[in-house]
N, C-alpha and C positions, 0 to 999 in steps of 0.2 A: 313875367306875365305876358301873355299873348292877347293883344287887343283885337285881333281878327276873330270874328265870332265862330262858334260852332253852330252849324245849321242842324236843327232837330226835325225829323220827319215823323209825324204821328202815325199810329197804326189805324186800327178800325175805330172810327169815330162816327157820330151820326151823319147822315147825308148832308152835304153843305147846303146852305140856304141859297135860294135863287138870287142871282146878281152879285154874288160875293166877289167875282173877279172883274166887275164892270170897270172900275177905275184903273186897275193894273192893265187890263186889255186895251184901254184907250191910250195909255201913256207909254207902253213898252212894246217895241217891235218883237223882242224875244218872247214875250208872253203870247202875242198873236201867233207867232210861228209855231210854238210848241203846242198850243191848243189845236191848231189846224192839223198837226201831225197826230195828236191823240184822237181827234174826230175821225180821221181817215182810218186809223187802226181799229177804232171801235166799230165803224161800219163794216170793216172786213171780217168782224166776228159777229155780224148780224145784230149789233147793238146800235142804238141811236147816238148821234153826236152829243157830246156833253156840253160844248161851249154855249149853245143857245140858252140853256137854262142858267148856267153859271155866270154868263155875261149879261144877258138881257133880263133874267128873272123868270120865275115860274115855280109852281109847286111840284113836289115830288109825285110822280104818277103812281097811283095805287097799284100794288101787285107787280111792281117792275122787277123784283128779284134783286139778289145781292151783287150780281156781276157789275151792273152799272154803278152801284154805290162805291165799289172799290176803284173803278176807273175815275169817278168824280173826285174821290179823296186824293188819288194820285195827281189828278189835274190841278187841284188847288195847291198841293205841295210843290210840284215842279214849277208851276207858274210863279209862285212866290220866290222860289230859288232863282228863276230866270230874271225876275225883276230885281232881286238883290244884286245879281251879277251885272245886270245892265246899269245899275247905279254905281258900280265900282267896288262893291263889297268882294273881298277875297276871303273865302271861308278858310279857317284853320283845319276844320275836319267836318265830317258829317256823321250823324248817328240816327238810327231809326228804331222806333218801338214796334216790335212784332213785324207785321207786314210792311211797316215803314222802312225796314231795312232794304226792301226792294226799291222803294222810292229813292233811298240814299244811293244805291248803286247806280241808278239812272242819273241822278244829279251829279255824281262824281265822274261820270263818263265810262263806267265799266260796261254798261249795256245801253242799247238805244232806247229812246222813248217808245217806239213802236213795239219793240220786244218786251218792254216792261208791261205794256198793256196786255200783250198776249200771255205772258206768264201770270199776271194777276188774275186774268179771267180763267186760265187753266187751273189755277189754285182754287178759285171760287167754285168752279164746276166740279172739281174732284171732291171738295168738301160737301157740296150739295148732294152729289150722288151717294156719298157714304151716309149722310143724314144721321149723324151721331146724335143721340138724345142726351146732350150734355148742356151744362150751363157754366158760367163764370161768375164768381162771387168775390167782390172786393171786401177785404177785412181790414179794419183799422188798427192793425198791429204790424210788427216787424216780421220778416220772413221766417225767423226761427219759431215764433209762436204760431204763425199761420201753418207752417209745416207740421207742428205738433198737433194742431187742430185736425188737419187732414189725416194724420196717422191714427187718430182715435177711431176712425171708421174702418181701417184695414182694407179699403177697396183699392185695387191696383190702378184704377183709372182716375182716382181722386188724388190730385197732387198740387203742390205749390207751383203755380204757373208763372207768376210774375213777381219779382221783388222790385217794387216801384219807388218806395221812399221808406224812411225809418218807421213811419206809422201807417204804411199802406202796402198791402200785399193782395194778390189775387189767387184764388183757388179755381181749378178747373176740374170738373167731375160730372158724374151722371146726374141728370135732372132729378131722378128719384130720391137723391140724398139731400136736395136743397133745403127742404123744411127742417130736417134734422140738424144740418150744419148751422142754420140760423138759430135754432133753439139752443144748441150747445154753446155757440158764440155769445148769445145773449146771457146765458148763465154765467159766463166768464166776464161779462161786462164789455164785450167787444162789438162795436158797430159793424154792420154788414150792409152791402148793397148788391143786388143782382145786376149784372151788366147786360145792357141791351145790345148784343152783337149778333150779326147774322149767322156766324159760325163760331162756336166755342173751340178754342185751340189750345196748344201747349199741354197736351195730355197724351200718355201712351195709347189712349183709345184711337188716336188719329193715325196709327201706323199704316192702316189700309190706304188712306188718302196719300200718305207720304210715298208708299210703294207705287201707287198709280202715277203720281207726279214724276217720280224717277224714271218710270217706264214710258210714259206717254207725253210728258210736257215737251213743247217745242225746244229743240236744241238751238241755242242762239249764240252768236259770237260774243265773246266777253274778254275783259282784260284791259290793261292800259289806262286804268283810272287816273285822273289828274289830281284828286284830292283824297286825303286819308279818310277811310270809312271804318268806324269802330262798330263792331258787331256785339250787341249785348248778349246774344245767346252763345256765340262762339267764345266770348271772353277774350277776344283779340281783334286786331285789325284785319280787314279783308285783304287778301293778296290777289292772286289770280284764281280764286275759288270759283267753281262752276256755279252760276246763279241758280240753276235748277236744284243742285244739291243743297245749296244754302236755304232755298225756299222750302224744300221738302224736310230737311233736318229740323228747321225751326218749328214745324207743326207739332212735334212731340217733345221739344226741348223747353227748358225753363228760360225765361227772359230776365236777365239781371241788369235792367236799366240803371238801377242804383249804383252798382259797381262800375258800369261804363261811365256814368257821369262823374263819379268820384275820381276815376282814373284820368279822365280828360282834364278835370280840374287840377289834379296833381301834376299833370304835364304842362300846366300854365294857362289853361282856358279859364277866362273870367266872364265871357260874354256868350250867351246862348240865344239864338233866334229860332223860335218855333215856326215852321212853315205850314201852318194850318189855320183854320178859322177861329179856333178857341184856344184858351190856355189849358191844355191837357197835360202834356209832358212838362211844360214850363212849371206847373205847380209842383210836380214831383221833384224837379230840379231844385227849386227854391227850398223845398222841404228837406232836401238831401244835403245841400252844400250852402250853409248860411253865407250871405254876402255876395253871392254871384249875381250877375245882372242878366235879366231875361226880358225879352220883348216878343210880342206876337203881333206883327204889323197888321194883319187882317182883323184883329180884335180891336184896333184903335179907330178913331173917327176918320183919320186921314192916313191910309196905309202908305201912300207914296211919300208923304212928308216924313213918316217914320223911317222909311227906307233911305231917303235922301239924308236924313239926319245922322244915319250911321256912318256916312262917309264924308259929308261936307262940313260938318260942324255947325250948320245953320239950324237953329232951334225949330222944331216942328210945332204944330199947334198944341201938342201935349208935352212939349219940352224935351224931346229926345235929342241927344247929342251923340257924336260918334264914340266918345270915351265913356259915356254914361247913358246907355239906352234906358228907355222907360221901363221901370220895374212892373211886372205883371200886377195890375190892380193894386197900386200902392195905397195903403190905408194905415190908420193908427194901429200900432202893434198892441195886442193884448196877450195875456198869458196863454201859452199853449196848453192843451189838455194834458193831464197827468198821464205818463206812459202806462199802458196796460200792464197788469201783473200776470203771472202764469195762472192758468186755469186751476180751480180748486181740485184737489185730488178726488173728490167725490164725483166729479163729472165722468160719466162712463159712456161707452159706445151704445147707441140705441139698440134695443134688443131686436127689433124688427125693422126692416126697410119699408118706408111708406110707399103707397101707390104712386106711379109716375105723375108728375105735376107739370102742366104746360109752363114754359118759361115766363109767359106774360101774366100768368094767374097771380092773384094776390095771395100772400101767405094765409094758411088756414088759421094760424094763431095771431093774436093781436101783435102789432109791431111793438118792439121793446121800447120802453120809455127812454127818451133822450136824457143824458145827464144834465142836471141843472147847472148853469154857470155859477162861478163863485160870486159871493156877495148877495145881498138881499135885493128885493125888487126896488125899482126907483120909486120915489115918493109920488103920491098922487098929484095930479095937476099937469101943467105943461112939462113936456120932456124934451131934453136936448137930443137932437138927431144923432150926433156923434156918439153920445153915451148909449143910446138905444142900439145903434148899429154895432157897437163893440160887444154889447151883451148878446145880440143875435148871433154875431160871429162865434162867440164863445159857445153858445148853445149848439148851433148847427155844426161848427167845427168839431166839437167834442163827439157829436153823433156820427159824423162822417169819417173821422180819423184824420182830418186835415188840420194843420196849424191854422187858427182862425183868421190870421191876417192874409191868407191866400184865397179866401172866399171873396169873390167880387160882388159888389153891390148889385150889378145887373145880370149876374149869372142866373140862367134859368134853373130853378130847383130840379126840374125834371130833365130837360135836354142837356144841360151842362154838368149838373152835379149828380144825376142819376137817382134822385130821391123819388121813389114810386109813390103813387097817390095815397096808399094806406099810411105810409110813414110820414107823408106831408101832413095828413090829418092829425097824427099823433104829435108831431112837432109843433103844429099850430096850436094844439091844445096846451102844450107846454108854454108857448109864448103867451097865450091868454091867461094862464095861471100866474106866470111870472110878473106880468104887468097889470093883473087884475082887470082884464078887459074881456069878459065872457062872450061878448058879441063876436069876437074874432073867430070863435070856433065855427060859426055858421057863415063866414064870409067866403063864398065860393070863388070870388075873383082872385083870392090869394092862393088857390090850389091849381095844380096843373101847369099854369103859365106864370106862377108866382116867382118872385125874386126877393132877395133880402131888402132891396130898396123899397119895394111895394109894401112889404110887411112893416118895415121901419116907419114908412109914411103913415100907415094905418095906426101904428102904436102912438106916434106923435100926435096925430089928429085925435085919437081917442083920449089922450091925456089932456089936450087943450079943451076938448068938449067937457071933460069931467070938471075942470077948474071953473069953466064958465057957469056950469050948472050950480 
């Protein structure tokens, strides 16, 4: 077993919140240095500096475009890595999800920070110019079943894009097929979520952007990396591969993060640290390899204490130790949802393709009903918070395709878990029925910015009021 952690770089995630790097910036020289270099590189590409918002706070400027979002995601990942190194952490390897492979190359020393910014922006602009009308849809099943679902439509650009976990895969394909994909998946009992990404990728449809990158992306010095980098789309470790070729090839290739994590675990890795703001890839890891230990320092109350705990053995505020990092959102374990079965033979390819639908639009058909958790509704009267939370995790986990114990109490249903508004309404209706609290259906405060904690609090309060009456 190797107690040195594997550092995990997330791919395209929501724009980081303002001030996320304030503490690391104040405490670590390496973080200040790398952010200054990123700011200089951004200004050279006619982009604003990213450190003011990430360090001091501020809202995301409307209409700013995707280029800056990628640079900010990189800044958060590389700043976390620099803080880890500054506290004495020696990573065993690095692995990146999708564009996160580029961040991993920079963290390992294969390419410079400045060149990483240039390549990330070149990639973003090539994808923007192509403007492919595609979408990415998470499906709560394994890769084999998700690939079978894509095959029903017979469209060359609709493919299995990502194999994330045993019960989570991602399809990438034309937006015009989205509603039909969701209907067929619902008929098979498979939950789906449309992913909010600025550029859908990992489809043959992106061949034009790949060619443009190969022909026009800046050629940068590379090689001589100091740490092992595992590439989920290559299916092997990176050697002295040209980063432009790596970046271009990944646009049309399938990402097998599930295989990469399992291979790293088989080689002795037991500890994974996600260098991002939220537990995104960490949830995939824990769903893929039971028993591994994951931590996301920036998702904890005191990121610096978590980092220090990885090397010094001093307990942090949340109890992290070097040999036993805090598990992502540890909660009482409840039964995982029953694995999905193969789709019924009667499901057929839709006869006609629907009109194009904008990615942000709500589905035309009602959201599929969430599966009800096992067991009956709690008895009327005061309810125990832990019991309510377990049932909510079972309900929402079954719908999203996640093991219930990986759903954090404070995860935003929309920003962190990708539950769009129409599906939140449907799920809240299921909660109202489960706990016999009809007023929950009209509680607007639980929609949009809701979390399982807020819903559980509302259920517990509703139960107490019922008893008092």
